[in-house]
C-alpha positions as CSV (number, residue, x, y, z in Angstrom):
1,M,17.2,129.9,198.8
2,K,17.2,133.8,198.9
3,G,17.8,135.2,195.3
4,L,20.9,137.2,194.7
5,G,21.2,140.8,195.3
6,P,22.5,143.1,192.7
7,V,26.0,143.1,193.8
8,S,25.9,139.1,193.3
9,T,24.4,139.3,189.9
10,L,27.0,141.9,188.7
11,V,29.9,139.9,190.0
12,A,28.7,136.3,188.9
13,G,28.1,138.3,185.6
14,A,31.6,139.4,185.3
15,A,33.2,136.2,186.3
16,I,30.9,134.4,183.3
17,T,32.1,137.0,181.0
18,A,35.7,136.4,182.2
19,V,35.2,132.6,181.7
20,L,33.8,133.4,178.0
21,G,36.8,135.3,177.2
22,V,39.3,132.8,178.1
23,L,37.3,129.9,176.2
24,S,37.1,132.3,173.2
25,V,41.3,132.9,173.2
26,T,41.9,129.1,173.9
27,T,39.4,127.7,171.2
28,S,39.6,130.3,168.2
29,P,41.8,129.0,165.4
30,P,44.7,131.1,164.5
31,T,44.3,133.7,161.4
32,Q,45.5,133.5,158.3
33,T,45.5,136.1,155.8
34,V,44.3,134.8,151.8
35,N,44.4,136.5,148.5
36,A,41.2,135.0,147.3
37,R,42.3,135.8,143.6
38,Y,46.0,134.7,143.7
39,P,46.8,131.6,145.8
40,Q,49.7,131.5,147.8
41,G,52.8,130.9,145.7
42,S,50.9,131.7,142.4
43,P,53.3,132.9,139.7
44,E,50.7,135.8,138.9
45,S,50.3,137.3,142.4
46,P,51.8,140.5,143.0
47,A,54.3,139.6,145.2
48,A,55.8,137.0,142.6
49,R,55.6,139.4,139.8
50,A,57.5,141.7,141.9
51,T,60.0,139.5,142.3
52,S,60.2,138.7,138.5
53,E,60.4,142.0,137.6
54,A,63.3,142.8,140.0
55,T,65.8,140.0,138.7
56,P,66.1,140.0,134.9
57,A,66.3,136.9,132.8
58,P,70.2,135.7,132.6
59,Q,71.1,136.5,129.0
60,A,72.7,133.6,126.8
61,S,76.5,134.0,126.7
62,R,78.2,134.5,123.9
63,T,80.8,131.2,123.2
64,A,84.0,132.0,121.4
65,R,85.2,130.3,118.6
66,P,88.3,128.3,119.6
67,T,91.7,130.0,118.6
68,P,94.7,127.5,118.2
69,A,97.8,128.8,120.6
70,K,100.2,127.4,118.1
71,A,99.4,126.9,114.5
72,D,101.3,126.9,111.0
73,Y,99.3,127.6,107.5
74,A,100.7,127.4,104.1
75,G,99.1,127.1,100.8
76,R,97.9,128.6,97.4
77,V,96.5,131.9,96.4
78,T,93.8,130.8,94.3
79,G,94.2,132.9,90.9
80,N,97.5,134.5,91.0
81,G,100.3,131.5,91.5
82,G,101.7,132.9,94.3
83,L,101.8,131.2,97.8
84,I,100.7,132.4,101.3
85,A,101.8,131.4,105.0
86,I,100.3,132.2,108.3
87,S,101.7,131.4,111.7
88,V,99.8,131.9,115.1
89,R,101.7,131.7,118.5
90,D,99.7,133.0,121.6
91,G,97.5,135.4,119.9
92,K,100.0,137.0,117.8
93,A,99.9,136.0,114.1
94,V,102.4,137.0,110.9
95,G,101.9,136.1,107.3
96,Y,103.6,136.2,104.3
97,F,102.7,136.3,100.3
98,C,105.3,135.6,97.6
99,D,105.0,134.9,94.0
100,G,108.8,135.1,93.4
101,R,108.6,138.5,92.1
102,T,106.4,140.6,94.7
103,E,106.0,139.9,98.2
104,A,104.3,140.7,101.4
105,W,105.1,140.9,105.2
106,L,102.1,140.8,107.3
107,K,101.2,140.9,110.9
108,G,98.4,141.1,113.5
109,R,96.2,139.2,116.0
110,A,95.0,135.7,116.4
111,A,91.5,135.7,118.2
112,D,87.8,134.4,118.3
113,G,88.7,131.5,115.6
114,K,90.2,134.2,113.1
115,V,93.3,136.0,112.3
116,T,93.4,139.8,110.9
117,L,96.6,141.1,109.4
118,S,97.9,144.2,108.0
119,G,101.0,145.1,105.9
120,H,102.8,148.2,104.1
121,G,101.1,149.2,100.9
122,N,97.5,148.3,102.3
123,A,98.3,144.7,102.3
124,S,95.8,142.6,104.2
125,I,94.5,139.3,105.3
126,V,91.4,137.9,106.8
127,A,91.0,134.3,107.4
128,R,89.1,132.1,109.2
129,L,90.9,129.2,111.4
130,A,88.7,126.1,111.4
131,G,89.0,122.4,110.3
132,G,92.8,122.6,110.1
133,K,92.9,125.1,108.0
134,A,93.1,129.1,107.5
135,T,90.5,130.2,104.7
136,G,90.1,134.1,103.4
137,S,91.1,136.6,101.5
138,L,94.6,138.5,100.7
139,E,94.2,142.0,99.8
140,L,97.2,143.8,98.0
141,G,96.7,147.4,96.5
142,K,93.2,147.1,94.6
143,K,93.0,143.6,94.4
144,E,91.7,140.7,96.1
145,W,92.4,137.1,95.9
146,D,91.0,134.0,97.9
147,F,92.9,131.2,99.7
148,T,92.7,128.1,101.2
149,A,95.9,127.1,103.4
150,P,96.0,123.7,105.4
151,T,98.2,123.4,108.4
152,V,101.8,122.1,107.7
153,K,104.4,121.0,110.1
154,K,108.6,121.4,110.0
155,P,110.3,121.8,107.5
156,S,106.9,123.0,105.6
157,G,106.2,126.5,106.7
158,L,107.4,130.0,106.8
159,Y,111.2,131.1,106.8
160,R,112.4,134.7,107.3
161,A,116.4,135.5,107.3
162,T,117.8,139.1,107.8
163,A,121.6,140.2,107.9
164,V,124.1,142.4,106.9
165,V,126.3,141.1,103.6
166,R,129.1,143.3,102.7
167,G,127.8,146.2,104.1
168,A,124.2,145.7,102.4
169,R,120.8,145.1,104.1
170,V,119.7,141.5,103.4
171,R,116.4,140.4,103.9
172,A,114.5,137.4,102.6
173,G,111.5,135.0,102.9
174,W,110.8,131.6,101.9
175,I,107.5,129.5,102.0
176,Y,107.5,125.5,101.4
177,L,104.6,123.4,101.2
178,D,104.5,119.6,102.1
179,D,104.0,118.5,98.6
180,G,107.5,119.9,98.0
181,T,106.4,123.6,96.1
182,R,108.5,126.2,97.8
183,V,108.7,130.1,96.8
184,G,111.0,132.8,98.2
185,L,112.2,136.4,97.6
186,T,115.8,138.1,98.6
187,L,116.2,141.8,98.9
188,V,119.4,143.2,99.1
189,G,119.0,146.8,100.0
190,D,116.2,147.7,97.7
191,R,116.8,145.4,95.0
192,V,115.7,142.0,94.3
193,A,118.7,139.6,94.2
194,D,118.9,136.5,92.2
195,V,119.3,133.8,95.0
196,A,118.5,130.1,95.3
197,I,115.8,129.0,97.2
198,P,117.7,126.8,99.9
199,E,116.7,123.1,100.6
200,P,114.5,123.1,104.3
201,G,117.0,123.4,107.2
202,A,119.8,124.4,104.8
203,N,121.4,128.0,104.8
204,A,121.0,130.7,101.9
205,V,123.8,131.7,100.0
206,V,124.1,135.9,99.3
207,D,127.1,137.4,97.5
208,G,129.1,134.2,98.7
209,V,127.8,134.6,102.4
210,E,125.9,131.9,104.3
211,I,122.6,133.6,105.9
212,D,120.7,131.4,108.4
213,P,117.0,131.0,107.6
214,Q,115.0,131.6,111.0
215,D,111.5,129.5,111.9
216,V,108.7,131.4,113.3
217,D,109.2,131.0,117.0
218,E,112.7,132.5,116.3
219,F,111.2,135.7,114.7
220,I,107.9,136.4,115.8
221,G,109.0,137.8,119.0
222,G,110.6,140.9,117.2
223,F,108.5,140.9,114.1
């Protein structure tokens, strides 16, 4: 057999190169980029750190203390002989202090497990509502007293009356405790009137005229 000429040698070489190229493409494994310092999925990898920094950690949510939608409290004020009553209705709250000689009506809000009330003459009440009682402090002028008032049910609790009797404006308030203790004060105009505290559910008599005590549900909306 004769040797291959120069042209044949080039053709043969090209063919062999082409075949080797095909084999290289067919048999070479796919290329995968691997970070040798941080294995894939490592929390220390730059990609993981970037994701963590971009997503702030969730903050712990603040849990509000429960506040009753409807509750009535009444009890004694420590150290001054008076009684106090607080009533809550859907976030609104009213309070009344009375010792038979002086009184204070207060109003405010109930939220986050407490009531904050204010009234004339720098009167204020701040109390925590928990465990079936209102525990807090009453401030009148420059004096302050503590109190604890448990929940009460009708006929105990707070009552109020307003009327006009023989041309004079009448305003009265009463507190009844579960043990039968009661206190109240009736004003005729700006004068304290000698009016007997009515039995629970009965009318008061002012200058010969009966006036009807209202419970909290009847007067809190316009207080």
